[in-house]
N, CA, C, O and the ligand as a Tripos MOL2 file, in Angstrom:
@<TRIPOS>MOLECULE
protein
  277   275    70     0     0
PROTEIN
NO_CHARGES

@<TRIPOS>ATOM
      1 N          -8.7170  -22.7480   10.4160 N.3       1 MET1
      2 CA         -8.9370  -21.4090    9.8460 C.3       1 MET1
      3 C          -9.8100  -20.6050   10.7960 C.2       1 MET1
      4 O         -10.8580  -21.0680   11.2460 O.2       1 MET1
      5 N          -9.3620  -19.4010   11.0900 N.am      2 ASP2
      6 CA        -10.0690  -18.5790   12.0680 C.3       2 ASP2
      7 C         -10.8320  -17.4630   11.3600 C.2       2 ASP2
      8 O         -10.2500  -16.4680   10.9290 O.2       2 ASP2
      9 N         -12.1520  -17.6520   11.2500 N.am      3 PHE3
     10 CA        -12.9710  -16.6590   10.5410 C.3       3 PHE3
     11 C         -13.1340  -15.3780   11.3620 C.2       3 PHE3
     12 O         -13.5710  -14.3510   10.8440 O.2       3 PHE3
     13 N         -12.7820  -15.4500   12.6310 N.am      4 ASP4
     14 CA        -12.8980  -14.2640   13.4850 C.3       4 ASP4
     15 C         -11.5810  -13.4870   13.5520 C.2       4 ASP4
     16 O         -11.5340  -12.3910   14.1110 O.2       4 ASP4
     17 N         -10.5220  -14.0490   12.9890 N.am      5 ALA5
     18 CA         -9.2320  -13.3640   13.0220 C.3       5 ALA5
     19 C          -9.2990  -12.0950   12.1720 C.2       5 ALA5
     20 O          -9.9350  -12.0810   11.1180 O.2       5 ALA5
     21 N          -8.6430  -11.0340   12.6330 N.am      6 PRO6
     22 CA         -8.6420   -9.7840   11.8530 C.3       6 PRO6
     23 C          -8.0210  -10.0110   10.4760 C.2       6 PRO6
     24 O          -7.1090  -10.8250   10.3310 O.2       6 PRO6
     25 N          -8.5110   -9.2950    9.4720 N.am      7 HIS7
     26 CA         -7.9900   -9.4310    8.1160 C.3       7 HIS7
     27 C          -6.4970   -9.1500    8.0960 C.2       7 HIS7
     28 O          -6.0400   -8.1690    8.6840 O.2       7 HIS7
     29 N          -5.7420   -9.9960    7.4310 N.am      8 GLY8
     30 CA         -4.3050   -9.8160    7.3550 C.3       8 GLY8
     31 C          -3.5310  -10.7100    8.2960 C.2       8 GLY8
     32 O          -2.3290  -10.9140    8.1210 O.2       8 GLY8
     33 N          -4.2270  -11.2570    9.3170 N.am      9 ARG9
     34 CA         -3.5500  -12.1840   10.2170 C.3       9 ARG9
     35 C          -3.2790  -13.4850    9.4610 C.2       9 ARG9
     36 O          -4.0790  -13.8800    8.6130 O.2       9 ARG9
     37 N          -2.1480  -14.1640    9.7610 N.am     10 PRO10
     38 CA         -1.7930  -15.3760    9.0210 C.3      10 PRO10
     39 C          -2.8900  -16.4440    9.0230 C.2      10 PRO10
     40 O          -3.0740  -17.1440    8.0270 O.2      10 PRO10
     41 N          -3.6120  -16.5690   10.1270 N.am     11 GLU11
     42 CA         -4.6150  -17.6230   10.2230 C.3      11 GLU11
     43 C          -5.9930  -17.1680    9.7520 C.2      11 GLU11
     44 O          -6.9530  -17.9360    9.8060 O.2      11 GLU11
     45 N          -6.0940  -15.9210    9.2900 N.am     12 SER12
     46 CA         -7.3840  -15.4340    8.8190 C.3      12 SER12
     47 C          -7.7230  -16.0520    7.4660 C.2      12 SER12
     48 O          -6.8520  -16.5710    6.7670 O.2      12 SER12
     49 N          -9.0040  -15.9860    7.1120 N.am     13 ALA13
     50 CA         -9.4560  -16.5950    5.8600 C.3      13 ALA13
     51 C          -9.3210  -15.6200    4.6980 C.2      13 ALA13
     52 O          -9.6280  -14.4360    4.8360 O.2      13 ALA13
     53 N          -8.8640  -16.1180    3.5570 N.am     14 THR14
     54 CA         -8.8170  -15.3080    2.3430 C.3      14 THR14
     55 C          -9.4320  -16.1120    1.2140 C.2      14 THR14
     56 O          -9.5720  -17.3300    1.3180 O.2      14 THR14
     57 N          -9.7980  -15.4410    0.1420 N.am     15 ILE15
     58 CA        -10.2470  -16.1260   -1.0660 C.3      15 ILE15
     59 C          -9.0430  -16.2530   -1.9830 C.2      15 ILE15
     60 O          -8.4240  -15.2560   -2.3540 O.2      15 ILE15
     61 N          -8.7210  -17.4660   -2.3400 N.am     16 GLU16
     62 CA         -7.5940  -17.6870   -3.2290 C.3      16 GLU16
     63 C          -8.1070  -17.8570   -4.6510 C.2      16 GLU16
     64 O          -9.0440  -18.6190   -4.8910 O.2      16 GLU16
     65 N          -7.5000  -17.1530   -5.5870 N.am     17 HIS17
     66 CA         -7.8840  -17.2630   -6.9930 C.3      17 HIS17
     67 C          -6.9720  -18.2890   -7.6550 C.2      17 HIS17
     68 O          -5.7850  -18.0360   -7.8640 O.2      17 HIS17
     69 N          -7.5310  -19.4350   -7.9790 N.am     18 LEU18
     70 CA         -6.7180  -20.5130   -8.5290 C.3      18 LEU18
     71 C          -6.2420  -20.1820   -9.9330 C.2      18 LEU18
     72 O          -5.1250  -20.5360  -10.3110 O.2      18 LEU18
     73 N          -7.0790  -19.5060  -10.7060 N.am     19 ASN19
     74 CA         -6.6740  -19.0680  -12.0390 C.3      19 ASN19
     75 C          -6.6220  -17.5530  -12.0220 C.2      19 ASN19
     76 O          -7.6500  -16.8790  -12.0920 O.2      19 ASN19
     77 N          -5.4030  -17.0280  -11.9260 N.am     20 ASP20
     78 CA         -5.2810  -15.5870  -11.8010 C.3      20 ASP20
     79 C          -5.6160  -14.8860  -13.1100 C.2      20 ASP20
     80 O          -5.3040  -15.3800  -14.1930 O.2      20 ASP20
     81 N          -6.2500  -13.7400  -12.9950 N.am     21 ALA21
     82 CA         -6.6560  -12.9780  -14.1850 C.3      21 ALA21
     83 C          -5.4520  -12.5570  -15.0200 C.2      21 ALA21
     84 O          -5.5710  -12.3640  -16.2300 O.2      21 ALA21
     85 N          -4.2900  -12.4140  -14.3780 N.am     22 THR22
     86 CA         -3.1050  -11.9970  -15.1280 C.3      22 THR22
     87 C          -2.6490  -13.0840  -16.0770 C.2      22 THR22
     88 O          -1.8700  -12.8210  -16.9930 O.2      22 THR22
     89 N          -3.1210  -14.3000  -15.8730 N.am     23 LEU23
     90 CA         -2.7580  -15.4010  -16.7610 C.3      23 LEU23
     91 C          -3.7660  -15.5300  -17.8960 C.2      23 LEU23
     92 O          -3.6860  -16.4630  -18.6950 O.2      23 LEU23
     93 N          -4.6990  -14.6140  -17.9700 N.am     24 GLY24
     94 CA         -5.6180  -14.5770  -19.0910 C.3      24 GLY24
     95 C          -6.9290  -15.2920  -18.8690 C.2      24 GLY24
     96 O          -7.7710  -15.3350  -19.7660 O.2      24 GLY24
     97 N          -7.1140  -15.8440  -17.7120 N.am     25 SER25
     98 CA         -8.3570  -16.5680  -17.4670 C.3      25 SER25
     99 C          -9.3910  -15.6560  -16.8200 C.2      25 SER25
    100 O          -9.0530  -14.6820  -16.1470 O.2      25 SER25
    101 N         -10.6310  -15.9850  -17.0360 N.am     26 VAL26
    102 CA        -11.7210  -15.2310  -16.4370 C.3      26 VAL26
    103 C         -11.9480  -15.7560  -15.0230 C.2      26 VAL26
    104 O         -11.9650  -16.9650  -14.7910 O.2      26 VAL26
    105 N         -12.1190  -14.8410  -14.0950 N.am     27 ARG27
    106 CA        -12.3530  -15.2590  -12.7160 C.3      27 ARG27
    107 C         -13.7830  -15.7700  -12.5550 C.2      27 ARG27
    108 O         -14.7500  -15.0420  -12.7790 O.2      27 ARG27
    109 N         -13.8860  -16.9900  -12.1770 N.am     28 LYS28
    110 CA        -15.1890  -17.5890  -11.9520 C.3      28 LYS28
    111 C         -15.2380  -18.1480  -10.5400 C.2      28 LYS28
    112 O         -14.2170  -18.4000   -9.9010 O.2      28 LYS28
    113 N         -16.4700  -18.3310  -10.0820 N.am     29 GLN29
    114 CA        -16.6570  -18.7820   -8.7100 C.3      29 GLN29
    115 C         -15.9080  -20.0870   -8.4400 C.2      29 GLN29
    116 O         -15.3230  -20.2470   -7.3690 O.2      29 GLN29
    117 N         -15.9150  -21.0120   -9.3820 N.am     30 GLN30
    118 CA        -15.2860  -22.3130   -9.1320 C.3      30 GLN30
    119 C         -13.7630  -22.2310   -9.1020 C.2      30 GLN30
    120 O         -13.0950  -23.1980   -8.7380 O.2      30 GLN30
    121 N         -13.2160  -21.0850   -9.4810 N.am     31 HIS31
    122 CA        -11.7690  -20.9160   -9.4380 C.3      31 HIS31
    123 C         -11.3110  -20.3080   -8.1300 C.2      31 HIS31
    124 O         -10.1390  -19.9720   -7.9650 O.2      31 HIS31
    125 N         -12.2390  -20.1700   -7.2050 N.am     32 ARG32
    126 CA        -11.8770  -19.5880   -5.9190 C.3      32 ARG32
    127 C         -12.0460  -20.6280   -4.8220 C.2      32 ARG32
    128 O         -12.9220  -21.4900   -4.8990 O.2      32 ARG32
    129 N         -11.2180  -20.5420   -3.8200 N.am     33 ARG33
    130 CA        -11.3770  -21.3950   -2.6460 C.3      33 ARG33
    131 C         -10.8380  -20.6370   -1.4450 C.2      33 ARG33
    132 O         -10.0900  -19.6680   -1.5760 O.2      33 ARG33
    133 N         -11.2330  -21.0990   -0.2880 N.am     34 LEU34
    134 CA        -10.7380  -20.4820    0.9390 C.3      34 LEU34
    135 C          -9.3010  -20.9090    1.1930 C.2      34 LEU34
    136 O          -8.9480  -22.0680    0.9750 O.2      34 LEU34
    137 N          -8.4920  -20.0010    1.6430 N.am     35 ALA35
    138 CA         -7.1250  -20.3220    2.0330 C.3      35 ALA35
    139 C          -6.7390  -19.4440    3.2040 C.2      35 ALA35
    140 O          -7.2200  -18.3180    3.3340 O.2      35 ALA35
    141 N          -5.8610  -19.9650    4.0620 N.am     36 HIS36
    142 CA         -5.3150  -19.1240    5.1140 C.3      36 HIS36
    143 C          -4.5730  -17.9600    4.4610 C.2      36 HIS36
    144 O          -3.9880  -18.1180    3.3900 O.2      36 HIS36
    145 N          -4.5950  -16.8110    5.0930 N.am     37 ALA37
    146 CA         -3.8650  -15.6550    4.5560 C.3      37 ALA37
    147 C          -2.3950  -16.0090    4.3580 C.2      37 ALA37
    148 O          -1.8060  -15.6440    3.3410 O.2      37 ALA37
    149 N          -1.7990  -16.7120    5.3120 N.am     38 ALA38
    150 CA         -0.3770  -17.0580    5.2350 C.3      38 ALA38
    151 C          -0.1070  -17.9760    4.0420 C.2      38 ALA38
    152 O           0.8770  -17.7950    3.3240 O.2      38 ALA38
    153 N          -0.9820  -18.9580    3.8330 N.am     39 CYS39
    154 CA         -0.8100  -19.8980    2.7200 C.3      39 CYS39
    155 C          -0.9760  -19.1710    1.3950 C.2      39 CYS39
    156 O          -0.2020  -19.3800    0.4610 O.2      39 CYS39
    157 N          -1.9780  -18.3260    1.3190 N.am     40 ASN40
    158 CA         -2.2580  -17.5880    0.0950 C.3      40 ASN40
    159 C          -1.0810  -16.6800   -0.2660 C.2      40 ASN40
    160 O          -0.6550  -16.6270   -1.4200 O.2      40 ASN40
    161 N          -0.5620  -15.9700    0.7350 N.am     41 GLN41
    162 CA          0.5590  -15.0640    0.4910 C.3      41 GLN41
    163 C           1.8150  -15.8320    0.1010 C.2      41 GLN41
    164 O           2.5690  -15.3950   -0.7690 O.2      41 GLN41
    165 N           2.0390  -16.9720    0.7400 N.am     42 ALA42
    166 CA          3.2160  -17.7760    0.4300 C.3      42 ALA42
    167 C           3.1400  -18.2750   -1.0090 C.2      42 ALA42
    168 O           4.1370  -18.2550   -1.7310 O.2      42 ALA42
    169 N           1.9700  -18.7180   -1.4200 N.am     43 ARG43
    170 CA          1.8010  -19.2050   -2.7870 C.3      43 ARG43
    171 C           2.0130  -18.0790   -3.7950 C.2      43 ARG43
    172 O           2.6770  -18.2630   -4.8150 O.2      43 ARG43
    173 N           1.4390  -16.9090   -3.4980 N.am     44 ASN44
    174 CA          1.5980  -15.7770   -4.4130 C.3      44 ASN44
    175 C           3.0560  -15.3620   -4.5180 C.2      44 ASN44
    176 O           3.5430  -15.0570   -5.6070 O.2      44 ASN44
    177 N           3.7570  -15.3490   -3.3800 N.am     45 ALA45
    178 CA          5.1660  -14.9570   -3.3670 C.3      45 ALA45
    179 C           5.9870  -15.9550   -4.1770 C.2      45 ALA45
    180 O           6.8840  -15.5710   -4.9260 O.2      45 ALA45
    181 N           5.6700  -17.2450   -4.0190 N.am     46 PHE46
    182 CA          6.3940  -18.2850   -4.7560 C.3      46 PHE46
    183 C           6.1630  -18.1310   -6.2540 C.2      46 PHE46
    184 O           7.0940  -18.2590   -7.0500 O.2      46 PHE46
    185 N           4.9100  -17.8540   -6.6370 N.am     47 ARG47
    186 CA          4.5730  -17.7140   -8.0510 C.3      47 ARG47
    187 C           5.2820  -16.5000   -8.6590 C.2      47 ARG47
    188 O           5.8040  -16.5700   -9.7710 O.2      47 ARG47
    189 N           5.2940  -15.3840   -7.9150 N.am     48 LEU48
    190 CA          5.9650  -14.1750   -8.3990 C.3      48 LEU48
    191 C           7.4570  -14.4190   -8.5800 C.2      48 LEU48
    192 O           8.0610  -13.9730   -9.5560 O.2      48 LEU48
    193 N           8.0460  -15.1420   -7.6130 N.am     49 GLN49
    194 CA          9.4760  -15.4320   -7.6880 C.3      49 GLN49
    195 C           9.7680  -16.3090   -8.9010 C.2      49 GLN49
    196 O          10.7670  -16.1090   -9.5910 O.2      49 GLN49
    197 N           8.8970  -17.2780   -9.1570 N.am     50 ALA50
    198 CA          9.0730  -18.1610  -10.3010 C.3      50 ALA50
    199 C           8.9620  -17.3790  -11.6030 C.2      50 ALA50
    200 O           9.7310  -17.6050  -12.5380 O.2      50 ALA50
    201 N           8.0040  -16.4590  -11.6610 N.am     51 GLU51
    202 CA          7.8300  -15.6470  -12.8710 C.3      51 GLU51
    203 C           9.0350  -14.7440  -13.1040 C.2      51 GLU51
    204 O           9.4820  -14.5800  -14.2400 O.2      51 GLU51
    205 N           9.5630  -14.1550  -12.0250 N.am     52 ARG52
    206 CA         10.7480  -13.3050  -12.1590 C.3      52 ARG52
    207 C          11.9450  -14.1330  -12.6160 C.2      52 ARG52
    208 O          12.7290  -13.6980  -13.4590 O.2      52 ARG52
    209 N          12.0740  -15.3320  -12.0490 N.am     53 GLY53
    210 CA         13.1740  -16.2120  -12.4160 C.3      53 GLY53
    211 C          13.1040  -16.5910  -13.8800 C.2      53 GLY53
    212 O          14.1290  -16.6490  -14.5590 O.2      53 GLY53
    213 N          11.9020  -16.8500  -14.3720 N.am     54 PHE54
    214 CA         11.7060  -17.2260  -15.7700 C.3      54 PHE54
    215 C          12.0170  -16.0420  -16.6860 C.2      54 PHE54
    216 O          12.6550  -16.2080  -17.7260 O.2      54 PHE54
    217 N          11.5640  -14.8450  -16.2970 N.am     55 ALA55
    218 CA         11.8340  -13.6500  -17.0980 C.3      55 ALA55
    219 C          13.3380  -13.4100  -17.1950 C.2      55 ALA55
    220 O          13.8470  -13.0290  -18.2490 O.2      55 ALA55
    221 N          14.0470  -13.6380  -16.0860 N.am     56 GLN56
    222 CA         15.4980  -13.4670  -16.0730 C.3      56 GLN56
    223 C          16.1740  -14.5020  -16.9620 C.2      56 GLN56
    224 O          17.1350  -14.2020  -17.6700 O.2      56 GLN56
    225 N          15.6560  -15.7200  -16.9130 N.am     57 TRP57
    226 CA         16.1950  -16.8140  -17.7280 C.3      57 TRP57
    227 C          16.0840  -16.4650  -19.2100 C.2      57 TRP57
    228 O          17.0260  -16.6800  -19.9720 O.2      57 TRP57
    229 N          14.9280  -15.9230  -19.6230 N.am     58 ILE58
    230 CA         14.7170  -15.5030  -21.0160 C.3      58 ILE58
    231 C          15.6990  -14.3830  -21.3720 C.2      58 ILE58
    232 O          16.3480  -14.4030  -22.4170 O.2      58 ILE58
    233 N          15.7810  -13.4050  -20.4610 N.am     59 GLU59
    234 CA         16.6400  -12.2470  -20.7130 C.3      59 GLU59
    235 C          18.0940  -12.6640  -20.9060 C.2      59 GLU59
    236 O          18.7860  -12.1550  -21.7870 O.2      59 GLU59
    237 N          18.5480  -13.5950  -20.0720 N.am     60 ASP60
    238 CA         19.9270  -14.0760  -20.1700 C.3      60 ASP60
    239 C          20.1880  -14.7210  -21.5240 C.2      60 ASP60
    240 O          21.2490  -14.5350  -22.1190 O.2      60 ASP60
    241 N          19.1920  -15.4940  -22.0120 N.am     61 ARG61
    242 CA         19.3780  -16.1770  -23.2810 C.3      61 ARG61
    243 C          19.3170  -15.2370  -24.4750 C.2      61 ARG61
    244 O          20.0190  -15.4340  -25.4670 O.2      61 ARG61
    245 N          18.4740  -14.2140  -24.3730 N.am     62 VAL62
    246 CA         18.4030  -13.2040  -25.4240 C.3      62 VAL62
    247 C          19.7380  -12.4640  -25.4940 C.2      62 VAL62
    248 O          20.2710  -12.2170  -26.5750 O.2      62 VAL62
    249 N          20.2650  -12.1180  -24.3210 N.am     63 ARG63
    250 CA         21.5460  -11.3980  -24.2790 C.3      63 ARG63
    251 C          22.6680  -12.2730  -24.8520 C.2      63 ARG63
    252 O          23.5150  -11.7940  -25.6060 O.2      63 ARG63
    253 N          22.6640  -13.5460  -24.4890 N.am     64 ALA64
    254 CA         23.7060  -14.4590  -24.9650 C.3      64 ALA64
    255 C          23.6120  -14.6290  -26.4760 C.2      64 ALA64
    256 O          24.6310  -14.6930  -27.1650 O.2      64 ALA64
    257 N          22.3760  -14.7010  -26.9920 N.am     65 ALA65
    258 CA         22.1900  -14.8680  -28.4380 C.3      65 ALA65
    259 C          22.6860  -13.6310  -29.1870 C.2      65 ALA65
    260 O          23.3150  -13.7360  -30.2390 O.2      65 ALA65
    261 N          22.3900  -12.4610  -28.6250 N.am     66 ARG66
    262 CA         22.8250  -11.2090  -29.2760 C.3      66 ARG66
    263 C          24.3470  -11.0910  -29.2390 C.2      66 ARG66
    264 O          24.9570  -10.6350  -30.2060 O.2      66 ARG66
    265 N          24.9640  -11.5000  -28.1260 N.am     67 ALA67
    266 CA         26.4090  -11.4160  -27.9810 C.3      67 ALA67
    267 C          27.0960  -12.3390  -28.9750 C.2      67 ALA67
    268 O          28.2120  -12.0720  -29.4210 O.2      67 ALA67
    269 N          26.4110  -13.4350  -29.3170 N.am     68 GLY68
    270 CA         26.9940  -14.4100  -30.2150 C.3      68 GLY68
    271 C          26.9270  -13.9960  -31.6810 C.2      68 GLY68
    272 O          27.5660  -14.6150  -32.5330 O.2      68 GLY68
    273 N          26.1580  -12.9550  -31.9750 N.am     69 LEU69
    274 CA         26.0100  -12.5370  -33.3820 C.3      69 LEU69
    275 C          27.2230  -11.7440  -33.8760 C.2      69 LEU69
    276 O          27.2550  -11.3210  -35.0320 O.2      69 LEU69
    277 ZN         -3.4360  -23.0240    5.1820 Zn       70 ZN70
@<TRIPOS>BOND
     1     1     2 1
     2     2     3 1
     3     3     4 2
     4     3     5 am
     5     5     6 1
     6     6     7 1
     7     7     8 2
     8     7     9 am
     9     9    10 1
    10    10    11 1
    11    11    12 2
    12    11    13 am
    13    13    14 1
    14    14    15 1
    15    15    16 2
    16    15    17 am
    17    17    18 1
    18    18    19 1
    19    19    20 2
    20    19    21 am
    21    21    22 1
    22    22    23 1
    23    23    24 2
    24    23    25 am
    25    25    26 1
    26    26    27 1
    27    27    28 2
    28    27    29 am
    29    29    30 1
    30    30    31 1
    31    31    32 2
    32    31    33 am
    33    33    34 1
    34    34    35 1
    35    35    36 2
    36    35    37 am
    37    37    38 1
    38    38    39 1
    39    39    40 2
    40    39    41 am
    41    41    42 1
    42    42    43 1
    43    43    44 2
    44    43    45 am
    45    45    46 1
    46    46    47 1
    47    47    48 2
    48    47    49 am
    49    49    50 1
    50    50    51 1
    51    51    52 2
    52    51    53 am
    53    53    54 1
    54    54    55 1
    55    55    56 2
    56    55    57 am
    57    57    58 1
    58    58    59 1
    59    59    60 2
    60    59    61 am
    61    61    62 1
    62    62    63 1
    63    63    64 2
    64    63    65 am
    65    65    66 1
    66    66    67 1
    67    67    68 2
    68    67    69 am
    69    69    70 1
    70    70    71 1
    71    71    72 2
    72    71    73 am
    73    73    74 1
    74    74    75 1
    75    75    76 2
    76    75    77 am
    77    77    78 1
    78    78    79 1
    79    79    80 2
    80    79    81 am
    81    81    82 1
    82    82    83 1
    83    83    84 2
    84    83    85 am
    85    85    86 1
    86    86    87 1
    87    87    88 2
    88    87    89 am
    89    89    90 1
    90    90    91 1
    91    91    92 2
    92    91    93 am
    93    93    94 1
    94    94    95 1
    95    95    96 2
    96    95    97 am
    97    97    98 1
    98    98    99 1
    99    99   100 2
   100    99   101 am
   101   101   102 1
   102   102   103 1
   103   103   104 2
   104   103   105 am
   105   105   106 1
   106   106   107 1
   107   107   108 2
   108   107   109 am
   109   109   110 1
   110   110   111 1
   111   111   112 2
   112   111   113 am
   113   113   114 1
   114   114   115 1
   115   115   116 2
   116   115   117 am
   117   117   118 1
   118   118   119 1
   119   119   120 2
   120   119   121 am
   121   121   122 1
   122   122   123 1
   123   123   124 2
   124   123   125 am
   125   125   126 1
   126   126   127 1
   127   127   128 2
   128   127   129 am
   129   129   130 1
   130   130   131 1
   131   131   132 2
   132   131   133 am
   133   133   134 1
   134   134   135 1
   135   135   136 2
   136   135   137 am
   137   137   138 1
   138   138   139 1
   139   139   140 2
   140   139   141 am
   141   141   142 1
   142   142   143 1
   143   143   144 2
   144   143   145 am
   145   145   146 1
   146   146   147 1
   147   147   148 2
   148   147   149 am
   149   149   150 1
   150   150   151 1
   151   151   152 2
   152   151   153 am
   153   153   154 1
   154   154   155 1
   155   155   156 2
   156   155   157 am
   157   157   158 1
   158   158   159 1
   159   159   160 2
   160   159   161 am
   161   161   162 1
   162   162   163 1
   163   163   164 2
   164   163   165 am
   165   165   166 1
   166   166   167 1
   167   167   168 2
   168   167   169 am
   169   169   170 1
   170   170   171 1
   171   171   172 2
   172   171   173 am
   173   173   174 1
   174   174   175 1
   175   175   176 2
   176   175   177 am
   177   177   178 1
   178   178   179 1
   179   179   180 2
   180   179   181 am
   181   181   182 1
   182   182   183 1
   183   183   184 2
   184   183   185 am
   185   185   186 1
   186   186   187 1
   187   187   188 2
   188   187   189 am
   189   189   190 1
   190   190   191 1
   191   191   192 2
   192   191   193 am
   193   193   194 1
   194   194   195 1
   195   195   196 2
   196   195   197 am
   197   197   198 1
   198   198   199 1
   199   199   200 2
   200   199   201 am
   201   201   202 1
   202   202   203 1
   203   203   204 2
   204   203   205 am
   205   205   206 1
   206   206   207 1
   207   207   208 2
   208   207   209 am
   209   209   210 1
   210   210   211 1
   211   211   212 2
   212   211   213 am
   213   213   214 1
   214   214   215 1
   215   215   216 2
   216   215   217 am
   217   217   218 1
   218   218   219 1
   219   219   220 2
   220   219   221 am
   221   221   222 1
   222   222   223 1
   223   223   224 2
   224   223   225 am
   225   225   226 1
   226   226   227 1
   227   227   228 2
   228   227   229 am
   229   229   230 1
   230   230   231 1
   231   231   232 2
   232   231   233 am
   233   233   234 1
   234   234   235 1
   235   235   236 2
   236   235   237 am
   237   237   238 1
   238   238   239 1
   239   239   240 2
   240   239   241 am
   241   241   242 1
   242   242   243 1
   243   243   244 2
   244   243   245 am
   245   245   246 1
   246   246   247 1
   247   247   248 2
   248   247   249 am
   249   249   250 1
   250   250   251 1
   251   251   252 2
   252   251   253 am
   253   253   254 1
   254   254   255 1
   255   255   256 2
   256   255   257 am
   257   257   258 1
   258   258   259 1
   259   259   260 2
   260   259   261 am
   261   261   262 1
   262   262   263 1
   263   263   264 2
   264   263   265 am
   265   265   266 1
   266   266   267 1
   267   267   268 2
   268   267   269 am
   269   269   270 1
   270   270   271 1
   271   271   272 2
   272   271   273 am
   273   273   274 1
   274   274   275 1
   275   275   276 2
@<TRIPOS>SUBSTRUCTURE
     1 MET1         2 RESIDUE 1 A MET
     2 ASP2         6 RESIDUE 1 A ASP
     3 PHE3        10 RESIDUE 1 A PHE
     4 ASP4        14 RESIDUE 1 A ASP
     5 ALA5        18 RESIDUE 1 A ALA
     6 PRO6        22 RESIDUE 1 A PRO
     7 HIS7        26 RESIDUE 1 A HIS
     8 GLY8        30 RESIDUE 1 A GLY
     9 ARG9        34 RESIDUE 1 A ARG
    10 PRO10       38 RESIDUE 1 A PRO
    11 GLU11       42 RESIDUE 1 A GLU
    12 SER12       46 RESIDUE 1 A SER
    13 ALA13       50 RESIDUE 1 A ALA
    14 THR14       54 RESIDUE 1 A THR
    15 ILE15       58 RESIDUE 1 A ILE
    16 GLU16       62 RESIDUE 1 A GLU
    17 HIS17       66 RESIDUE 1 A HIS
    18 LEU18       70 RESIDUE 1 A LEU
    19 ASN19       74 RESIDUE 1 A ASN
    20 ASP20       78 RESIDUE 1 A ASP
    21 ALA21       82 RESIDUE 1 A ALA
    22 THR22       86 RESIDUE 1 A THR
    23 LEU23       90 RESIDUE 1 A LEU
    24 GLY24       94 RESIDUE 1 A GLY
    25 SER25       98 RESIDUE 1 A SER
    26 VAL26      102 RESIDUE 1 A VAL
    27 ARG27      106 RESIDUE 1 A ARG
    28 LYS28      110 RESIDUE 1 A LYS
    29 GLN29      114 RESIDUE 1 A GLN
    30 GLN30      118 RESIDUE 1 A GLN
    31 HIS31      122 RESIDUE 1 A HIS
    32 ARG32      126 RESIDUE 1 A ARG
    33 ARG33      130 RESIDUE 1 A ARG
    34 LEU34      134 RESIDUE 1 A LEU
    35 ALA35      138 RESIDUE 1 A ALA
    36 HIS36      142 RESIDUE 1 A HIS
    37 ALA37      146 RESIDUE 1 A ALA
    38 ALA38      150 RESIDUE 1 A ALA
    39 CYS39      154 RESIDUE 1 A CYS
    40 ASN40      158 RESIDUE 1 A ASN
    41 GLN41      162 RESIDUE 1 A GLN
    42 ALA42      166 RESIDUE 1 A ALA
    43 ARG43      170 RESIDUE 1 A ARG
    44 ASN44      174 RESIDUE 1 A ASN
    45 ALA45      178 RESIDUE 1 A ALA
    46 PHE46      182 RESIDUE 1 A PHE
    47 ARG47      186 RESIDUE 1 A ARG
    48 LEU48      190 RESIDUE 1 A LEU
    49 GLN49      194 RESIDUE 1 A GLN
    50 ALA50      198 RESIDUE 1 A ALA
    51 GLU51      202 RESIDUE 1 A GLU
    52 ARG52      206 RESIDUE 1 A ARG
    53 GLY53      210 RESIDUE 1 A GLY
    54 PHE54      214 RESIDUE 1 A PHE
    55 ALA55      218 RESIDUE 1 A ALA
    56 GLN56      222 RESIDUE 1 A GLN
    57 TRP57      226 RESIDUE 1 A TRP
    58 ILE58      230 RESIDUE 1 A ILE
    59 GLU59      234 RESIDUE 1 A GLU
    60 ASP60      238 RESIDUE 1 A ASP
    61 ARG61      242 RESIDUE 1 A ARG
    62 VAL62      246 RESIDUE 1 A VAL
    63 ARG63      250 RESIDUE 1 A ARG
    64 ALA64      254 RESIDUE 1 A ALA
    65 ALA65      258 RESIDUE 1 A ALA
    66 ARG66      262 RESIDUE 1 A ARG
    67 ALA67      266 RESIDUE 1 A ALA
    68 GLY68      270 RESIDUE 1 A GLY
    69 LEU69      274 RESIDUE 1 A LEU
    70 ZN70       277 GROUP 0 **** ****
């Protein structure tokens, strides 16, 4: 990890929030850790994709249930 790397560079240091506030948890110091910017962004992108996939999965089932009525 390069603490001298400019902010935004893949190898630069970021604070990763292990329990995101959007999930209803309070941000506390112990829920944070250092992560490479690239790792942090990759994890966030993966989580967002998973959430979108889940929302779509729900939507598909709601639509199918309504069509079946
Ligand atoms: Zn890393």
